[in-house]
C-alpha positions, 0 to 999 in steps of 0.5 A: 491802236493797241491799248490796255483797257480797264473795263470794270472793277474786280480782277484780271478779267477787268483788264483787256488788251484791245484795239481802240481808236487812236487819240486825236491831238488837241492844240497845245498837246503833243501826240506821243508814240509810246515805247515804254511804261512801268507799273505802279501800285495805283494800277492795282488799286484802279483795277480793284476798285478805284474808290474815291478817284473820279473816272469813267470806264472803259479807261486806258491804264498806266500812270507813267511812260516814255516815247517819241514825239510824233505830232506837235503844234507848228509854233511849239518852241520846246518840243519837236517831232522825233524827240525822245521824251518822258511824261509827267503824269499829273495834268494841272489846271494852271489857274488855281492858286497852287498852280499860279504860285508854282505848286501844281502838284497841289492843284485843286483840279489835277488829273492823273494819267491812268486814274482820272483820264486815259493813261500810258498803256497804249501805242499813242498818248496825247497830253499837254505839252507842259507834261512832256520832257526831253530825256538825255540821249544816253537814257533808255526809254524804259528807264525814262518811263520809270522816273515819272512816278517813283523817282519823282516821288522820292525826289520831292520827299528827299530834297523838297520836303526833307531838304536832305544834305550830303553827310546826313543819315536817311532810314528808308523803309520797305526796300524793294518797292519802287519809291524806296529803291528810288530814294536809295539811289537818289540818296547815294548819289547825293552823298547821304548815309543810307539804312534800309529795311525789309522783311526779306533777307534777299531784298536786303542783300540786293540793296546792299549790293546796290550800295546801301550802307546798312540793312535791317530785317524788321522781321527778325531784328529790333529796328530801333535798337539797330538804328541807335547802334548804327548812329551811336544813340543819336538816331537818323536825320530823315525817315522815308516811310510809306508803310504806316501801321506798326512801323509808324512809332518805330519810325518816330523812335528812330529819328534824331532830335529835330529829325524829319519824317516824310511819308507817301503811303500807308500800306499797313494802316493809315491810323497809327498812334501819333506819339505826340509827346515824342513829336513835340519834345524832340521837335520832330518834323512830319511831312506828307508827300505825293509825286512832284512838280513839273520843275522837280521832274526837270531837276530830276532829269538833270540829276540823272544826266549828271550822275548816270543814275538808272532806275532798277528794272525787275522784269520786262513784259510785252503789253500782251503780258500785262496780266502777268505783270499785274500779278507780279506787282500784286505779289510784292515779290519784285525788286524794282520796276515792272516795265511794259515794252509797248514798242521796244527801242 
């Protein structure tokens, strides 16, 4: 089968499109004929170094994906051959204390596709049946693939960690990135007021076209002053943050009393000043968040079916053009997801 293999760490020369042996399905697994996958920042990290992530090279890249069930156990009750599905990228042990209490995303032994084990940039993938989720009939496989990381991460950040409620105001940093755009879409459909930030006027304009209520250019405007003006001096209820660095203190200063900050990244630095006095005096709540649980993906898919939400796709690439896709991801110029069409519908 055709696949995208990471053969070493470094640059583009370490990523090869190569034919390898098709996976053999184990009992309790489903063999999926892949149609689409999307790129995530961790694909760049794995290519560059993969430091701290246990893995063996060569390894198939790709975290998320969607396709059609080709083979499954004869006694499987929830999946059937020919079913259109998307994948949860975290393979959990099912036995640790976190899995046992329904918090598999905290599993001690979780293995992510494309990180700890072979991923989704391939014509076939074999995964445990609990990681396979049927998708709505009116959802394309490319859009379904895009839900498995960014939208699932944003879902947990907004609704599990921050407990977002209709009518609240949410400040979303770095609009244009996958998680931030997903958070904007989810917040809009859930009835929240949205404020987005970027250093790019073009990305802010596109976010406004998508329905963002307010947009702030953090390169040319005073973020805290603008937020205070927009909220009549109150501040926002929720901050969705994945930047860290100098933005961290601005995020804290933008929160209303009792506000909630949820972070899933630190692209500008992971050691910002804590500003502890502000945290305890204003009783701020800070949450870390990564990906989401199996039941959260199920809830997300139901929400997508009910609302008609569709992830924003920046560019479609055939699998042979994976290097161009990785280059665009690394440039940060994209607005939305970069999709690999493995087997177009």
